[in-house]
LUMPA-355187 format. One record per residue (C-alpha): residue number from 1; residue in three letters; x, y, z. Coordinates in steps of 0.001 Angstrom, whole numbers, plus 500000, padded with zeros to 6 digits. Layout:
// LUMPA-355187
<rec><pos>NUM</pos><code>ala</code><east>X</east><north>Y</north><up>Z</up></rec>
...
// end
This chain:
// LUMPA-355187
<rec><pos>1</pos><code>met</code><east>720891</east><north>498911</north><up>803945</up></rec>
<rec><pos>2</pos><code>gln</code><east>717686</east><north>500447</north><up>805806</up></rec>
<rec><pos>3</pos><code>glu</code><east>713924</east><north>500323</north><up>805087</up></rec>
<rec><pos>4</pos><code>thr</code><east>712931</east><north>503675</north><up>804620</up></rec>
<rec><pos>5</pos><code>lys</code><east>710343</east><north>505234</north><up>807142</up></rec>
<rec><pos>6</pos><code>ser</code><east>709422</east><north>508001</north><up>804815</up></rec>
<rec><pos>7</pos><code>ala</code><east>709184</east><north>507651</north><up>801104</up></rec>
<rec><pos>8</pos><code>pro</code><east>710855</east><north>509959</north><up>798850</up></rec>
<rec><pos>9</pos><code>ala</code><east>709548</east><north>510046</north><up>795418</up></rec>
<rec><pos>10</pos><code>leu</code><east>710622</east><north>510852</north><up>791936</up></rec>
<rec><pos>11</pos><code>tyr</code><east>709353</east><north>512223</north><up>789524</up></rec>
<rec><pos>12</pos><code>ile</code><east>711500</east><north>511341</north><up>786082</up></rec>
<rec><pos>13</pos><code>val</code><east>710737</east><north>513235</north><up>783087</up></rec>
<rec><pos>14</pos><code>arg</code><east>712494</east><north>511743</north><up>780094</up></rec>
<rec><pos>15</pos><code>thr</code><east>712677</east><north>513948</north><up>776342</up></rec>
<rec><pos>16</pos><code>trp</code><east>713862</east><north>513887</north><up>773100</up></rec>
<rec><pos>17</pos><code>val</code><east>713700</east><north>516840</north><up>770792</up></rec>
<rec><pos>18</pos><code>pro</code><east>714835</east><north>517334</north><up>767605</up></rec>
<rec><pos>19</pos><code>glu</code><east>718478</east><north>518627</north><up>766317</up></rec>
<rec><pos>20</pos><code>glu</code><east>717194</east><north>521321</north><up>764787</up></rec>
<rec><pos>21</pos><code>his</code><east>715194</east><north>522464</north><up>767858</up></rec>
<rec><pos>22</pos><code>leu</code><east>717442</east><north>521303</north><up>770669</up></rec>
<rec><pos>23</pos><code>glu</code><east>718853</east><north>524690</north><up>771384</up></rec>
<rec><pos>24</pos><code>glu</code><east>715909</east><north>526356</north><up>771635</up></rec>
<rec><pos>25</pos><code>trp</code><east>714454</east><north>523827</north><up>773673</up></rec>
<rec><pos>26</pos><code>asp</code><east>717154</east><north>523955</north><up>776373</up></rec>
<rec><pos>27</pos><code>arg</code><east>717443</east><north>527032</north><up>776419</up></rec>
<rec><pos>28</pos><code>trp</code><east>713581</east><north>527370</north><up>777421</up></rec>
<rec><pos>29</pos><code>his</code><east>713870</east><north>524061</north><up>779807</up></rec>
<rec><pos>30</pos><code>asn</code><east>716931</east><north>525723</north><up>781621</up></rec>
<rec><pos>31</pos><code>ser</code><east>715217</east><north>529536</north><up>781588</up></rec>
<rec><pos>32</pos><code>val</code><east>711490</east><north>528894</north><up>782093</up></rec>
<rec><pos>33</pos><code>his</code><east>710402</east><north>525759</north><up>782619</up></rec>
<rec><pos>34</pos><code>val</code><east>712319</east><north>523744</north><up>785145</up></rec>
<rec><pos>35</pos><code>pro</code><east>712635</east><north>526322</north><up>787202</up></rec>
<rec><pos>36</pos><code>asp</code><east>708599</east><north>527201</north><up>787276</up></rec>
<rec><pos>37</pos><code>val</code><east>708281</east><north>523571</north><up>788407</up></rec>
<rec><pos>38</pos><code>ala</code><east>710723</east><north>523470</north><up>791063</up></rec>
<rec><pos>39</pos><code>ala</code><east>709682</east><north>526564</north><up>792666</up></rec>
<rec><pos>40</pos><code>gln</code><east>706139</east><north>524675</north><up>792907</up></rec>
<rec><pos>41</pos><code>pro</code><east>704992</east><north>523426</north><up>796685</up></rec>
<rec><pos>42</pos><code>gly</code><east>706382</east><north>520215</north><up>797322</up></rec>
<rec><pos>43</pos><code>val</code><east>709130</east><north>519932</north><up>795361</up></rec>
<rec><pos>44</pos><code>arg</code><east>712568</east><north>519531</north><up>797070</up></rec>
<rec><pos>45</pos><code>arg</code><east>714679</east><north>519705</north><up>794564</up></rec>
<rec><pos>46</pos><code>ala</code><east>715318</east><north>519750</north><up>790055</up></rec>
<rec><pos>47</pos><code>arg</code><east>717992</east><north>518238</north><up>788186</up></rec>
<rec><pos>48</pos><code>lys</code><east>718897</east><north>517750</north><up>784910</up></rec>
<rec><pos>49</pos><code>tyr</code><east>721183</east><north>515272</north><up>783675</up></rec>
<rec><pos>50</pos><code>arg</code><east>721864</east><north>514640</north><up>779830</up></rec>
<rec><pos>51</pos><code>val</code><east>722175</east><north>511491</north><up>778774</up></rec>
<rec><pos>52</pos><code>pro</code><east>725514</east><north>510476</north><up>776302</up></rec>
<rec><pos>53</pos><code>asp</code><east>724355</east><north>506342</north><up>776541</up></rec>
<rec><pos>54</pos><code>asp</code><east>721683</east><north>504612</north><up>776766</up></rec>
<rec><pos>55</pos><code>asn</code><east>720252</east><north>500841</north><up>775755</up></rec>
<rec><pos>56</pos><code>his</code><east>716974</east><north>501720</north><up>776508</up></rec>
<rec><pos>57</pos><code>pro</code><east>714810</east><north>498920</north><up>773809</up></rec>
<rec><pos>58</pos><code>gly</code><east>712186</east><north>502003</north><up>773339</up></rec>
<rec><pos>59</pos><code>glu</code><east>711319</east><north>503452</north><up>769641</up></rec>
<rec><pos>60</pos><code>trp</code><east>713509</east><north>506623</north><up>770874</up></rec>
<rec><pos>61</pos><code>thr</code><east>716525</east><north>507697</north><up>773087</up></rec>
<rec><pos>62</pos><code>pro</code><east>715744</east><north>510586</north><up>775465</up></rec>
<rec><pos>63</pos><code>gln</code><east>718676</east><north>513263</north><up>775083</up></rec>
<rec><pos>64</pos><code>tyr</code><east>717794</east><north>515027</north><up>778521</up></rec>
<rec><pos>65</pos><code>ile</code><east>716822</east><north>513164</north><up>781681</up></rec>
<rec><pos>66</pos><code>thr</code><east>715059</east><north>515710</north><up>784243</up></rec>
<rec><pos>67</pos><code>val</code><east>714373</east><north>514594</north><up>787854</up></rec>
<rec><pos>68</pos><code>tyr</code><east>712388</east><north>516743</north><up>790483</up></rec>
<rec><pos>69</pos><code>glu</code><east>712775</east><north>515736</north><up>793976</up></rec>
<rec><pos>70</pos><code>phe</code><east>709917</east><north>515081</north><up>796754</up></rec>
<rec><pos>71</pos><code>asp</code><east>709506</east><north>513792</north><up>799985</up></rec>
<rec><pos>72</pos><code>ser</code><east>706786</east><north>512059</north><up>799342</up></rec>
<rec><pos>73</pos><code>leu</code><east>704556</east><north>509975</north><up>796555</up></rec>
<rec><pos>74</pos><code>ala</code><east>701605</east><north>512405</north><up>798453</up></rec>
<rec><pos>75</pos><code>asp</code><east>703686</east><north>515596</north><up>797651</up></rec>
<rec><pos>76</pos><code>phe</code><east>703766</east><north>514795</north><up>793584</up></rec>
<rec><pos>77</pos><code>glu</code><east>700180</east><north>513560</north><up>793636</up></rec>
<rec><pos>78</pos><code>ala</code><east>699710</east><north>517013</north><up>794862</up></rec>
<rec><pos>79</pos><code>tyr</code><east>701620</east><north>518976</north><up>792606</up></rec>
<rec><pos>80</pos><code>arg</code><east>700197</east><north>516567</north><up>789900</up></rec>
<rec><pos>81</pos><code>asp</code><east>696627</east><north>517191</north><up>790752</up></rec>
<rec><pos>82</pos><code>ser</code><east>697164</east><north>521169</north><up>791044</up></rec>
<rec><pos>83</pos><code>glu</code><east>696259</east><north>523419</north><up>788944</up></rec>
<rec><pos>84</pos><code>ala</code><east>699355</east><north>524333</north><up>788299</up></rec>
<rec><pos>85</pos><code>gly</code><east>700931</east><north>521217</north><up>787855</up></rec>
<rec><pos>86</pos><code>ala</code><east>698463</east><north>520925</north><up>784942</up></rec>
<rec><pos>87</pos><code>arg</code><east>699107</east><north>524188</north><up>783818</up></rec>
<rec><pos>88</pos><code>leu</code><east>702945</east><north>523433</north><up>783354</up></rec>
<rec><pos>89</pos><code>arg</code><east>701979</east><north>520020</north><up>781593</up></rec>
<rec><pos>90</pos><code>lys</code><east>699964</east><north>521848</north><up>779073</up></rec>
<rec><pos>91</pos><code>asp</code><east>702901</east><north>524449</north><up>778662</up></rec>
<rec><pos>92</pos><code>tyr</code><east>705201</east><north>521763</north><up>777870</up></rec>
<rec><pos>93</pos><code>ala</code><east>702549</east><north>520208</north><up>775426</up></rec>
<rec><pos>94</pos><code>asp</code><east>702195</east><north>523159</north><up>773754</up></rec>
<rec><pos>95</pos><code>gln</code><east>706029</east><north>524489</north><up>772920</up></rec>
<rec><pos>96</pos><code>tyr</code><east>707397</east><north>520762</north><up>772336</up></rec>
<rec><pos>97</pos><code>gly</code><east>704375</east><north>518489</north><up>772069</up></rec>
<rec><pos>98</pos><code>asn</code><east>704482</east><north>518216</north><up>768492</up></rec>
<rec><pos>99</pos><code>ile</code><east>707837</east><north>518128</north><up>767720</up></rec>
<rec><pos>100</pos><code>gly</code><east>709508</east><north>516158</north><up>770694</up></rec>
<rec><pos>101</pos><code>lys</code><east>708553</east><north>513131</north><up>772634</up></rec>
<rec><pos>102</pos><code>ile</code><east>708243</east><north>512627</north><up>776048</up></rec>
<rec><pos>103</pos><code>ser</code><east>707972</east><north>510010</north><up>778622</up></rec>
<rec><pos>104</pos><code>arg</code><east>707033</east><north>510745</north><up>782706</up></rec>
<rec><pos>105</pos><code>gln</code><east>707695</east><north>507916</north><up>785654</up></rec>
<rec><pos>106</pos><code>val</code><east>706982</east><north>508159</north><up>788953</up></rec>
<rec><pos>107</pos><code>val</code><east>709168</east><north>505941</north><up>791668</up></rec>
<rec><pos>108</pos><code>val</code><east>709180</east><north>505892</north><up>795477</up></rec>
<rec><pos>109</pos><code>gln</code><east>712294</east><north>504817</north><up>797505</up></rec>
<rec><pos>110</pos><code>ser</code><east>711459</east><north>501623</north><up>798891</up></rec>
<rec><pos>111</pos><code>met</code><east>715041</east><north>500807</north><up>800147</up></rec>
<rec><pos>112</pos><code>asp</code><east>718211</east><north>502805</north><up>801040</up></rec>
<rec><pos>113</pos><code>phe</code><east>721457</east><north>501247</north><up>800445</up></rec>
<rec><pos>114</pos><code>ser</code><east>724002</east><north>503705</north><up>801101</up></rec>
<rec><pos>115</pos><code>ser</code><east>726605</east><north>504216</north><up>804136</up></rec>
<rec><pos>116</pos><code>asp</code><east>725416</east><north>506986</north><up>804875</up></rec>
<rec><pos>117</pos><code>thr</code><east>721660</east><north>507405</north><up>805107</up></rec>
<rec><pos>118</pos><code>thr</code><east>721443</east><north>511532</north><up>805663</up></rec>
<rec><pos>119</pos><code>ser</code><east>720965</east><north>512119</north><up>802099</up></rec>
// end
């Protein structure tokens, strides 16, 4: 167990899209939206996960979770407050805001419990 000196931040985006729009959304999300976000300054990497099982007690269950990694909360905040960040959130809302559901969360690493602390 190691206390983290620099605190990486994760921007976690959970999405749900109706089945009749899912293939179109997935294609746009993979080829346009995620690459555009991942190309922004401060974004270290982006990973997308399909959710095969979830016991979240909310009103909807995400089909996908996209995780954007930043070196720090300050890097995330710079992205969030940038014109590009605002434009990308608006693009998403314009494309799928009326038909899908989305939730966003930012988490900051507080401890590293792995034996390999280089990653």
